[in-house]
Backbone bond lengths (Angstrom), bond angles and torsions (degrees), N, CA, C in turn:
res aa  C-N    CA-C-N  psi(-1)  N-CA   C-N-CA  omega(-1)  CA-C   N-CA-C  phi
1 M - - - 1.461 - - 1.517 109.37 -
2 K 1.319 115.82 133.70 1.458 121.59 179.27 1.506 108.01 -103.04
3 K 1.306 118.68 134.78 1.456 120.81 -172.68 1.513 112.11 -126.54
4 I 1.304 114.61 149.14 1.460 123.10 174.91 1.525 107.28 -137.92
5 L 1.289 116.97 141.74 1.458 120.24 177.11 1.517 107.43 -118.77
6 V 1.316 117.29 107.34 1.452 121.14 179.88 1.523 108.57 -87.78
7 V 1.318 117.05 114.62 1.454 121.55 -174.18 1.516 112.45 -101.61
8 F 1.340 118.04 4.55 1.461 118.88 -173.16 1.509 112.36 -67.63
9 F 1.328 119.52 -22.20 1.449 120.80 179.72 1.530 111.59 -61.34
10 A 1.328 116.51 -29.38 1.463 120.15 -175.18 1.513 112.99 -91.99
11 A 1.304 117.66 -7.65 1.456 120.08 -169.76 1.520 113.49 -71.15
12 F 1.331 118.29 -22.81 1.452 118.99 -170.99 1.519 113.02 -96.55
13 L 1.330 119.68 -5.64 1.441 121.18 -173.96 1.515 109.76 -150.73
14 V 1.338 117.95 145.28 1.453 122.08 -177.87 1.522 109.13 -112.46
15 A 1.331 116.09 119.77 1.464 120.52 -173.35 1.523 112.55 -64.55
16 S 1.307 118.03 -30.04 1.462 121.12 -176.24 1.521 112.73 -64.92
17 C 1.352 116.90 -13.72 1.461 120.40 -179.36 1.522 112.17 -79.58
18 F 1.317 118.34 -13.05 1.452 120.96 -173.36 1.530 111.69 -85.41
19 D 1.328 114.97 148.10 1.475 119.62 176.63 1.527 110.37 -117.19
20 H 1.328 117.07 10.70 1.464 123.92 176.68 1.523 113.09 71.46
21 E 1.310 119.81 8.39 1.455 122.93 172.63 1.528 107.41 -106.26
22 Y 1.324 115.79 88.06 1.453 120.68 -171.29 1.519 111.25 -78.13
23 Q 1.322 117.09 134.91 1.456 122.46 178.89 1.524 112.20 -122.77
24 T 1.324 117.01 -25.56 1.451 121.19 -174.81 1.519 109.71 -134.31
25 S 1.308 115.55 145.03 1.459 120.98 175.93 1.522 108.68 -127.57
26 K 1.328 117.06 134.78 1.453 122.41 178.00 1.518 109.84 -134.10
27 S 1.316 115.19 149.40 1.456 121.51 177.56 1.517 110.06 -112.44
28 Y 1.329 115.37 144.35 1.461 122.05 -178.99 1.520 108.87 -130.83
29 N 1.321 116.05 136.14 1.454 120.29 169.18 1.522 107.64 -92.71
30 M 1.330 116.05 112.13 1.453 122.15 -175.03 1.531 109.89 -101.74
31 L 1.331 115.91 137.68 1.454 120.60 178.43 1.522 109.79 -134.42
32 A 1.321 116.56 123.31 1.457 122.12 174.06 1.522 107.49 -97.77
33 S 1.331 116.69 99.15 1.456 120.95 178.71 1.517 111.41 -93.60
34 F 1.358 116.20 -11.53 1.462 123.47 179.25 1.524 112.83 66.70
35 E 1.334 116.46 18.62 1.458 120.13 174.24 1.532 108.75 -87.46
36 Y 1.312 116.25 156.91 1.457 120.66 175.01 1.522 108.29 -155.70
37 D 1.309 116.36 164.32 1.454 120.23 179.61 1.525 108.23 -150.22
38 K 1.325 116.97 109.52 1.457 121.34 -177.68 1.518 112.94 -63.28
39 Q 1.326 117.77 -24.60 1.460 119.27 -177.00 1.526 111.86 -66.30
40 Y 1.335 116.84 -17.11 1.449 120.33 177.47 1.530 112.00 -97.04
41 G 1.307 115.95 12.61 1.457 120.43 173.75 1.508 115.82 81.42
42 Y 1.318 118.02 18.89 1.458 120.50 -179.94 1.517 108.72 -89.88
43 D 1.316 116.98 91.21 1.455 122.91 -177.26 1.522 108.65 -88.26
44 M 1.340 116.56 101.52 1.456 121.14 -173.68 1.520 113.11 -61.68
45 S 1.334 117.25 -41.40 1.459 119.77 -176.28 1.520 111.29 -65.27
46 N 1.335 117.52 -41.03 1.462 120.38 177.87 1.520 111.22 -70.47
47 Y 1.322 116.42 -34.62 1.461 120.35 -177.04 1.524 111.37 -66.57
48 F 1.321 117.15 -44.27 1.459 120.64 -175.68 1.524 113.45 -90.47
49 G 1.328 118.83 -18.87 1.452 120.18 178.72 1.515 112.93 87.51
50 N 1.332 115.87 177.91 1.459 121.34 -173.03 1.525 113.15 -72.09
51 D 1.329 116.86 -45.11 1.467 119.84 -178.76 1.530 107.93 -99.86
52 S 1.307 116.11 70.55 1.452 120.73 -173.00 1.525 109.82 -133.28
53 L 1.308 115.26 -168.48 1.448 120.29 179.59 1.514 112.34 -80.90
54 Y 1.321 117.47 -10.77 1.456 119.61 -173.05 1.518 111.97 -99.48
55 C 1.314 116.80 140.01 1.452 121.41 167.88 1.519 107.94 -143.70
56 E 1.319 118.00 154.21 1.455 121.28 -178.22 1.526 110.81 -65.61
57 H 1.333 116.36 160.50 1.458 119.88 -177.71 1.532 111.69 -71.18
58 T 1.308 118.31 -11.28 1.467 122.09 178.04 1.524 110.27 -90.54
59 Y 1.344 116.35 52.12 1.460 119.55 -174.19 1.513 112.76 -90.89
60 G 1.318 118.81 2.65 1.456 120.22 173.11 1.498 115.50 71.71
61 Y 1.314 118.08 31.71 1.459 121.09 -178.96 1.529 111.73 -96.75
62 G 1.321 115.74 5.04 1.446 119.22 179.83 1.518 113.58 84.31
63 L 1.343 116.34 14.81 1.453 120.91 179.86 1.518 108.27 -100.32
64 G 1.339 116.43 128.86 1.449 118.58 -164.79 1.510 116.15 -108.69
65 W 1.338 120.15 30.63 1.449 119.05 177.57 1.532 109.55 -118.88
66 D 1.318 114.91 158.20 1.458 120.90 -178.76 1.519 108.81 -82.30
67 D 1.295 115.81 92.13 1.445 119.99 -174.19 1.520 110.31 -146.66
68 M 1.304 115.60 171.51 1.454 120.42 175.46 1.519 109.60 -92.97
69 G 1.330 115.48 151.21 1.447 119.83 173.55 1.512 109.21 -124.51
70 F 1.324 117.00 139.35 1.454 121.87 173.17 1.521 107.96 -115.63
71 C 1.302 116.24 145.05 1.457 119.65 174.20 1.516 107.44 -164.13
72 H 1.314 116.23 164.06 1.455 118.90 178.42 1.525 110.84 -90.75
73 K 1.297 117.07 -36.14 1.461 120.93 178.16 1.517 110.13 -139.53
74 V 1.333 115.71 138.76 1.456 122.42 176.14 1.519 107.83 -125.72
75 D 1.333 117.27 137.46 1.460 121.09 176.87 1.524 109.20 -61.38
76 S 1.326 117.15 127.71 1.460 121.29 -173.57 1.524 112.88 -66.17
77 L 1.332 117.97 -24.14 1.457 121.11 -178.80 1.524 112.28 -96.06
78 T 1.316 116.76 -50.82 1.462 120.16 -176.08 1.514 113.06 -87.19
79 R 1.324 117.42 -17.39 1.457 123.45 -175.95 1.529 112.49 63.90
80 E 1.318 117.21 19.23 1.451 120.44 177.37 1.527 109.87 -84.40
81 F 1.334 115.45 152.04 1.451 120.30 176.99 1.521 110.63 -65.88
82 Q 1.323 115.61 134.36 1.457 120.09 170.66 1.526 110.36 -104.68
83 G 1.281 116.42 -6.19 1.457 120.63 177.62 1.510 110.09 163.52
84 G 1.328 116.47 153.98 1.441 119.82 176.38 1.506 112.32 130.34
85 F 1.343 116.48 -136.45 1.448 120.00 -177.19 1.513 109.91 -153.90
86 V 1.324 115.54 164.43 1.457 122.76 -177.12 1.524 109.10 -117.82
87 L 1.315 116.42 137.55 1.456 121.13 171.67 1.515 107.69 -97.13
88 S 1.342 117.07 119.57 1.455 121.20 -171.38 1.518 111.33 -129.45
89 R 1.334 115.93 159.02 1.452 121.55 169.12 1.536 110.55 -122.25
90 L 1.323 117.04 14.59 1.467 120.94 178.62 1.518 109.64 -73.11
91 K 1.310 117.05 124.93 1.457 120.76 -177.82 1.521 109.17 -165.47
92 G 1.307 116.50 -179.67 1.444 120.50 170.09 1.507 116.27 105.19
93 K 1.334 119.53 0.90 1.464 121.05 179.04 1.523 109.41 -125.69
94 V 1.316 115.81 86.06 1.460 118.70 173.36 1.518 108.16 -62.41
95 Y 1.321 117.50 137.20 1.458 121.99 -167.60 1.529 112.99 -59.03
96 A 1.317 114.64 136.54 1.462 123.24 170.97 1.523 107.70 -140.04
97 D 1.337 116.99 148.11 1.465 121.30 -175.67 1.529 112.57 -58.48
98 S 1.323 116.59 -25.50 1.461 120.07 -175.08 1.533 113.50 -78.75
99 L 1.344 116.78 -9.41 1.462 118.95 -176.68 1.523 111.61 -72.47
100 E 1.321 116.37 137.99 1.459 121.70 169.77 1.523 107.14 -97.62
101 L 1.344 115.78 117.55 1.457 120.30 -170.77 1.528 112.17 -100.95
102 N 1.315 114.24 149.86 1.462 123.37 177.06 1.520 107.20 -120.97
103 K 1.326 117.38 115.65 1.462 120.27 -174.81 1.517 112.09 -58.95
104 D 1.347 118.13 -37.50 1.461 120.68 -178.12 1.515 112.56 -65.47
105 I 1.319 117.60 -19.43 1.457 121.53 179.00 1.524 111.03 -109.35
106 D 1.329 116.47 -50.89 1.456 120.22 -169.16 1.521 114.31 -79.35
107 L 1.336 117.80 -7.90 1.453 119.66 170.13 1.532 110.18 -72.56
108 Y 1.338 117.69 -14.77 1.462 122.88 -178.96 1.527 111.71 -118.36
109 R 1.342 117.61 14.73 1.460 122.20 177.63 1.528 108.40 -109.40
110 V 1.322 117.08 118.25 1.458 119.97 -175.52 1.521 110.64 -69.42
111 N 1.327 116.14 142.85 1.455 122.38 179.47 1.529 108.86 -84.88
112 A 1.343 115.85 70.62 1.460 121.46 -176.98 1.519 108.62 -155.92
113 P 1.322 117.93 161.46 1.463 120.45 -179.90 1.524 112.97 -59.87
114 A 1.318 115.34 155.97 1.463 121.15 -173.58 1.511 113.31 -63.08
115 D 1.324 118.41 -29.27 1.457 119.57 -175.37 1.528 112.79 -93.04
116 S 1.332 117.59 9.74 1.459 120.11 -175.17 1.517 113.09 -80.59
117 S 1.316 118.10 -23.69 1.459 121.12 -179.91 1.511 109.22 -168.35
118 R 1.325 116.51 148.24 1.459 119.33 176.73 1.522 110.97 -89.95
119 M 1.334 117.64 -45.52 1.467 120.98 178.79 1.517 109.69 -137.39
120 Y 1.310 115.48 150.20 1.454 121.55 -177.45 1.523 108.17 -157.10
121 V 1.320 115.94 167.28 1.458 122.61 -179.69 1.525 109.63 -101.94
122 V 1.332 116.32 137.27 1.457 121.99 175.02 1.526 108.44 -117.83
123 F 1.327 116.13 117.04 1.459 120.46 175.17 1.522 108.47 -69.05
124 I 1.332 117.32 137.39 1.458 120.36 179.37 1.521 110.71 -116.91
125 E 1.322 115.93 161.73 1.455 121.93 -177.56 1.526 111.87 -71.17
126 S 1.304 116.32 143.47 1.456 121.50 170.74 1.518 109.38 -159.99
127 E 1.315 115.90 136.44 1.457 121.00 175.77 1.525 110.77 -105.71
128 L 1.340 115.94 9.94 1.457 120.81 -175.57 1.523 109.39 -107.75
129 E 1.318 116.24 88.42 1.456 120.51 -176.33 1.525 112.78 -61.09
130 E 1.339 117.09 -29.84 1.463 119.17 -178.18 1.514 112.27 -67.90
131 H 1.321 117.34 -14.77 1.458 121.34 178.73 1.520 112.64 -96.05
132 M 1.308 116.13 5.20 1.460 120.50 -176.33 1.521 110.67 -107.30
133 P 1.347 117.20 145.84 1.470 119.25 168.10 1.521 109.09 -60.40
134 K 1.308 116.03 157.72 1.465 119.62 -176.41 1.524 111.26 -67.17
135 H 1.356 116.60 -38.09 1.457 120.67 -178.20 1.517 110.23 -128.82
136 D 1.334 115.47 157.66 1.459 120.44 -178.21 1.522 111.88 -75.66
137 V 1.313 116.80 -46.08 1.463 122.55 177.17 1.514 107.79 -127.39
138 E 1.312 116.91 132.31 1.457 121.29 -178.04 1.521 110.00 -127.99
139 F 1.332 116.76 126.87 1.456 121.90 172.44 1.525 107.24 -87.82
140 M 1.307 116.80 106.74 1.456 121.34 -168.69 1.525 113.51 -84.47
141 M 1.354 117.68 -6.78 1.453 120.63 -179.74 1.528 111.98 -109.61
142 D 1.308 116.95 29.52 1.457 121.49 -175.38 1.523 112.56 -56.07
143 E 1.327 117.57 -33.32 1.459 120.96 -177.71 1.525 111.94 -65.79
144 Y 1.332 115.73 -20.96 1.457 119.55 -172.86 1.521 113.69 -116.01
145 G 1.319 118.55 6.00 1.449 118.51 -179.08 1.505 113.11 176.70
146 T 1.313 115.71 -161.51 1.456 121.98 -176.87 1.524 110.47 -125.55
147 C 1.313 115.83 157.56 1.459 122.23 177.62 1.523 108.74 -136.39
148 K 1.320 115.80 119.85 1.456 121.59 177.27 1.519 108.57 -116.12
149 V 1.324 115.90 116.04 1.458 121.00 -177.36 1.525 109.41 -71.87
150 I 1.320 115.94 135.82 1.461 121.46 179.05 1.524 110.93 -91.84
151 G 1.339 116.76 -52.44 1.456 119.90 179.86 1.506 111.32 163.36
152 C 1.332 116.61 -169.66 1.454 121.71 -178.86 1.521 108.97 -162.72
153 Y 1.318 116.21 173.85 1.453 122.96 172.23 1.521 108.66 -104.70
154 V 1.324 117.62 142.18 1.462 121.91 179.93 1.527 109.88 -136.59
155 N 1.321 115.36 154.92 1.457 122.37 177.00 1.523 107.22 -163.81
156 V 1.334 117.15 -173.02 1.459 121.39 178.20 1.520 109.01 -122.73
157 P 1.341 117.02 155.18 1.470 119.83 174.04 1.525 111.13 -68.44
158 L 1.309 115.31 157.84 1.457 122.03 178.64 1.518 111.02 -57.05
159 Y 1.335 117.57 -40.64 1.464 122.11 -178.09 1.527 110.92 -64.03
160 V 1.330 117.08 -38.54 1.458 121.22 179.50 1.527 110.10 -69.28
161 A 1.337 116.85 -40.44 1.462 120.59 177.78 1.524 110.78 -60.35
162 A 1.339 116.42 -43.63 1.462 120.59 179.75 1.521 111.58 -64.32
163 A 1.338 116.91 -40.52 1.461 120.60 178.97 1.522 111.03 -63.35
164 A 1.338 116.82 -38.64 1.463 120.05 179.66 1.525 111.16 -66.54
165 V 1.333 117.32 -42.58 1.465 120.72 178.37 1.522 110.48 -59.72
166 K 1.312 116.78 -36.29 1.467 121.17 -177.97 1.530 112.13 -79.02
167 E 1.335 117.03 -38.36 1.464 120.55 -167.76 1.527 115.09 -104.40
168 F 1.315 118.99 -29.02 1.462 120.42 -172.07 1.529 112.35 -69.83
169 K 1.331 113.49 141.33 1.457 122.66 171.85 1.526 107.56 -117.30
170 D 1.322 116.70 170.84 1.461 120.04 179.38 1.523 110.92 -52.17
171 G 1.326 116.05 130.88 1.458 121.93 -179.56 1.512 114.07 96.40
172 D 1.334 117.84 -15.16 1.466 120.61 178.07 1.525 110.34 -73.09
173 Y 1.333 115.83 158.43 1.466 120.28 -177.54 1.529 110.10 -160.45
174 L 1.315 115.72 158.31 1.461 124.40 166.35 1.520 105.54 -125.42
175 S 1.315 117.41 116.68 1.457 120.82 -176.01 1.521 111.09 -124.02
176 L 1.322 114.71 158.99 1.459 122.62 -179.89 1.522 108.58 -125.92
177 K 1.329 116.30 131.06 1.464 121.02 177.99 1.521 109.47 -121.46
178 A 1.330 116.21 131.53 1.465 122.47 174.66 1.518 108.17 -109.46
179 T 1.332 117.14 130.79 1.462 122.25 -178.90 1.515 109.50 -123.03
180 G 1.335 116.63 126.98 1.458 121.43 176.61 1.523 111.13 -93.46
181 Y 1.325 116.32 146.55 1.465 121.66 179.42 1.525 110.39 -132.32
182 R 1.320 114.70 144.12 1.457 120.54 171.24 1.519 108.54 -148.11
183 E 1.330 115.75 126.68 1.474 122.95 -179.38 1.522 110.67 53.37
184 G 1.324 115.48 41.54 1.459 121.29 175.14 1.512 115.17 78.97
185 K 1.320 117.96 1.55 1.460 121.01 -178.77 1.528 109.95 -116.86
186 V 1.329 115.23 149.71 1.463 121.05 178.10 1.522 109.33 -72.89
187 T 1.336 116.70 126.41 1.467 120.34 175.53 1.522 110.46 -81.70
188 S 1.318 116.67 -44.27 1.468 121.86 177.79 1.524 108.50 -175.20
189 E 1.310 116.19 171.44 1.468 122.33 177.45 1.525 109.23 -131.85
190 K 1.318 114.88 151.40 1.474 120.52 175.45 1.524 107.98 -141.47
191 S 1.331 116.61 132.33 1.460 121.66 -177.71 1.526 110.12 -123.13
192 I 1.321 114.44 155.37 1.455 121.22 176.16 1.524 108.66 -147.15
193 D 1.325 116.72 140.62 1.462 121.22 175.38 1.522 109.02 -84.25
194 L 1.315 116.70 122.69 1.452 121.76 177.55 1.523 111.41 -86.14
195 I 1.339 116.63 -37.79 1.464 122.78 176.99 1.522 107.82 -142.76
196 T 1.324 117.10 137.72 1.461 121.63 174.86 1.526 108.92 -132.91
197 C 1.318 115.27 165.84 1.459 120.37 178.06 1.529 108.90 -140.51
198 G 1.317 116.12 125.40 1.458 121.48 178.49 1.514 111.03 -156.54
199 D 1.319 116.41 148.04 1.472 122.16 -179.31 1.528 111.53 54.65
200 G 1.352 114.68 35.99 1.453 119.94 177.43 1.510 115.11 74.85
201 K 1.352 118.38 10.82 1.454 122.08 -177.40 1.520 111.09 -123.51
202 V 1.324 115.99 132.32 1.464 121.65 174.78 1.518 108.25 -89.88
203 N 1.320 116.15 124.14 1.465 122.14 -176.65 1.523 110.11 -98.80
204 L 1.334 115.27 114.29 1.459 122.66 -179.26 1.516 109.97 -112.86
205 A 1.337 116.55 143.23 1.464 120.72 174.68 1.520 109.33 -74.74
206 Q 1.314 117.30 126.74 1.458 121.81 179.62 1.527 112.02 -86.37
207 K 1.322 116.69 -6.86 1.457 121.66 177.57 1.532 108.36 -149.09
208 W 1.325 116.15 175.25 1.465 120.08 179.82 1.528 110.39 -62.34
209 L 1.335 115.86 137.99 1.456 122.15 176.47 1.524 109.65 -94.86
210 T 1.326 116.66 141.73 1.462 121.05 176.57 1.520 109.45 -89.21
211 L 1.326 115.96 124.21 1.463 121.42 176.71 1.522 108.32 -109.34
212 D 1.339 116.50 106.21 1.462 123.05 179.93 1.525 108.79 -77.67
213 L 1.335 116.47 116.85 1.465 120.80 -177.22 1.529 112.22 -111.18
214 S 1.338 116.96 13.81 1.465 119.76 -176.73 1.529 112.41 -61.96
215 A 1.336 117.00 -25.91 1.468 120.41 -178.89 1.528 112.40 -68.79
216 L 1.335 117.61 -14.92 1.470 119.79 179.72 1.515 111.37 -68.03
217 G 1.337 117.69 -21.43 1.458 121.04 175.90 1.523 113.33 74.14
218 D 1.328 115.61 -154.41 1.466 122.61 -179.09 1.525 108.59 -77.68
219 I 1.331 117.58 114.22 1.467 120.98 -171.89 1.527 112.11 -119.30
220 Q 1.319 114.16 159.52 1.460 122.10 164.90 1.525 109.91 -103.52
221 Y 1.341 116.20 -35.61 1.459 121.69 -176.73 1.524 110.01 -139.44
222 V 1.330 115.28 154.41 1.456 122.28 168.76 1.525 107.63 -131.81
223 D 1.320 116.77 132.35 1.459 122.27 175.19 1.521 109.46 -118.88
224 F 1.341 115.67 141.00 1.460 122.42 177.01 1.523 109.52 -107.92
225 D 1.320 115.81 141.01 1.458 121.81 174.78 1.520 108.82 -131.33
226 V 1.346 116.42 126.26 1.461 121.90 176.89 1.529 107.97 -103.31
227 I 1.315 116.03 131.98 1.465 120.76 -177.20 1.519 108.98 -125.68
228 S 1.340 116.23 120.85 1.461 122.17 175.58 1.519 108.78 -110.11
229 S 1.329 116.17 131.48 1.466 119.95 178.82 1.518 111.84 -77.87
230 N 1.325 117.38 -8.93 1.459 122.52 -178.37 1.527 108.74 -126.28
231 E 1.321 116.91 122.94 1.462 120.90 -174.65 1.529 112.66 -65.67
232 N 1.324 118.51 -15.74 1.459 121.47 179.46 1.527 113.29 -86.63
233 V 1.325 116.50 -3.20 1.462 121.38 176.87 1.529 108.20 -108.31
234 P 1.330 118.23 112.86 1.472 121.55 -173.59 1.522 112.76 -60.60
235 E 1.321 115.40 142.56 1.472 121.54 177.65 1.535 108.81 -86.25
236 V 1.313 114.62 73.89 1.459 122.79 -176.10 1.522 107.90 -131.48
237 F 1.344 117.36 141.99 1.459 119.34 176.82 1.517 110.21 -146.75
238 C 1.324 115.66 164.51 1.465 122.96 179.25 1.525 109.71 -108.35
239 L 1.322 116.61 146.56 1.463 122.05 -178.44 1.520 109.22 -135.85
240 D 1.327 116.54 141.90 1.465 121.00 177.28 1.523 109.54 -149.98
241 N 1.339 115.04 160.13 1.467 123.36 174.22 1.529 112.40 48.12
242 F 1.325 115.54 62.28 1.464 122.19 177.87 1.518 108.29 -83.88
243 G 1.361 116.67 117.29 1.459 120.76 -174.62 1.510 112.76 -117.14
244 A 1.338 115.54 149.45 1.459 121.61 178.19 1.519 109.72 -153.31
245 Q 1.318 116.11 156.60 1.470 122.53 174.34 1.520 107.87 -107.69
246 V 1.321 115.24 118.39 1.460 120.91 -176.30 1.526 109.18 -112.91
247 S 1.330 116.93 129.39 1.464 122.48 175.41 1.519 108.53 -114.42
248 I 1.322 116.31 128.69 1.468 121.84 -175.96 1.538 109.17 -125.62
249 A 1.320 115.92 134.22 1.460 121.89 174.58 1.521 108.77 -104.74
250 Y 1.335 117.07 137.49 1.477 120.22 -179.16 1.516 110.41 -154.00
């Protein structure tokens, strides 16, 4: 299971300020675009702390671009990911049979045109559940309001697209399921096919796909599950522009 913990819901309000005597309610449209700009003083490492989702791009994983990396756990000696996800800006090579791929790079390069997004999240493989956050998306202000997920953009890495073209047969698929939870119960589920194969043809998205998550309703958590019908095609996907409507009483 690959996990991501989106903390942006908590960034705009501090729960300790509340006295539980609510007088005002406001709604916010929240969007996690995963963009950042150091020139405006947004120091990611200080913001998230030492044992957080953030680590510097010099994490020693053999990846050679100037970028940020996110993960839940990093090996203290090797600095390799033990689980989590990567924030990347690698893009611009929609899959073609003639491409020579490098797993260390193209597993984090989205299979979409260069102008489709500047930064996005790539879920990575991990078999170590203890290194993963409990949920993929967490609404941290549940005690003080509601969170209704709007949707997000999804796609696959270039490396995954290439593996599907090579390995998939008719009936094979790579799908993504989003499940909403509230008070320990499932609110709803929404699925989308990222790659399919039929009539001898592998169908790949040439641009970001819109995943409408409004049916999940008022949630506390959202979990993503990637399912590949072929073990040779990695269960990895890219995510961008995660939006939600948050209402807070104070």
